[in-house]
C-alpha positions in Angstrom: -32.1 24.5 -27.2 -31.9 21.8 -24.6 -28.3 21.1 -23.4 -27.1 17.6 -23.7 -26.1 15.6 -20.5 -22.4 16.1 -21.1 -22.9 19.9 -21.3 -24.9 19.9 -18.2 -22.3 17.9 -16.4 -19.6 20.4 -17.5 -21.9 23.3 -16.3 -22.2 21.8 -12.8 -18.4 21.7 -12.5 -17.8 25.1 -14.0 -20.6 26.7 -11.9 -18.9 25.4 -8.7 -15.5 26.5 -10.0 -16.1 29.8 -11.7 -19.1 31.4 -9.9 -16.9 31.7 -6.8 -14.7 34.3 -8.6 -15.8 37.9 -8.0 -17.5 39.4 -11.0 -18.2 36.2 -12.8 -21.8 35.4 -13.8 -23.4 32.6 -15.7 -26.0 33.1 -18.5 -26.7 32.2 -22.1 -25.6 33.7 -25.4 -26.8 32.5 -28.7 -28.1 29.3 -27.2 -24.8 28.5 -25.4 -24.4 28.1 -21.7 -21.9 30.9 -21.0 -19.8 32.7 -18.4 -19.3 36.4 -18.3 -17.1 39.0 -16.6 -18.8 42.3 -16.8 -21.0 41.9 -19.8 -18.3 40.1 -21.9 -18.3 36.3 -22.4 -15.0 34.6 -21.6 -16.1 31.0 -21.7 -19.0 28.8 -22.9 -20.0 25.2 -23.1 -20.4 23.9 -26.6 -19.7 20.8 -28.8 -19.2 18.6 -25.7 -16.3 20.9 -24.5 -15.6 24.3 -23.2 -14.6 27.3 -25.3 -12.5 30.0 -23.7 -11.1 33.3 -25.0 -7.4 34.1 -24.6 -4.8 36.2 -26.4 -4.2 35.0 -29.9 -0.6 33.8 -29.1 -1.6 32.0 -25.9 -4.5 30.3 -27.7 -2.2 29.2 -30.6 0.4 27.9 -28.1 -2.2 25.8 -26.2 -3.4 24.2 -29.5 0.1 23.0 -30.2 1.1 22.1 -26.6 -2.1 20.4 -25.4 -3.6 17.4 -27.1 -7.1 18.2 -25.8 -7.2 21.8 -27.1 -8.7 22.5 -30.6 -9.9 25.6 -32.4 -13.3 26.7 -31.2 -16.1 26.1 -33.7 -19.5 26.8 -32.1 -22.2 25.0 -34.0 -19.7 24.2 -36.7 -18.7 27.8 -37.4 -15.0 28.8 -37.2 -14.4 31.4 -34.5 -11.7 34.0 -34.1 -8.1 32.9 -33.2 -8.6 34.1 -29.7 -11.1 31.3 -29.0 -10.1 27.7 -28.3 -12.0 24.7 -27.1 -10.8 22.4 -24.2 -12.1 18.9 -24.3 -12.2 16.6 -21.3 -14.2 13.4 -21.0 -14.6 13.8 -17.3 -16.2 17.2 -16.4 -14.3 17.3 -13.1 -11.0 17.6 -15.1 -11.9 21.2 -15.9 -10.9 22.0 -12.3 -7.3 21.4 -13.5 -7.7 24.3 -16.0 -8.5 27.0 -13.4 -5.3 28.9 -14.3 -6.5 29.0 -18.0 -10.0 30.3 -16.9 -8.3 32.9 -14.7 -6.1 34.0 -17.7 -9.2 34.2 -19.8 -11.0 36.4 -17.3 -8.1 38.8 -17.0 -7.7 38.9 -20.8 -11.4 39.6 -21.4 -11.5 42.3 -18.6 -8.7 44.1 -20.4 -10.1 43.6 -23.9 -11.7 46.5 -25.6 -14.4 44.3 -27.3 
């Protein structure tokens, strides 16, 4: 699967932002450009946006409070309630979401699965 130009632009910004964080690595999972802490995925690039994993209540709150947050549906398939997708037209705007990425990393580090 060849990533589209939007996804590659997002990856460049996310690499510079996330790979500075100790324990975070980049890779691929099921054809998606992904970010891991330990061996667990906490974020991935898909559908022209970025999916991240948070607690169910936090994910639901963001969907209601932020207009650019939607349920995560990788390749058109509904995901769990812990996954949301953040959409920005300009990739550099993901830098404003660093606190959400940090919350995702901490949530995934503590998660049992």
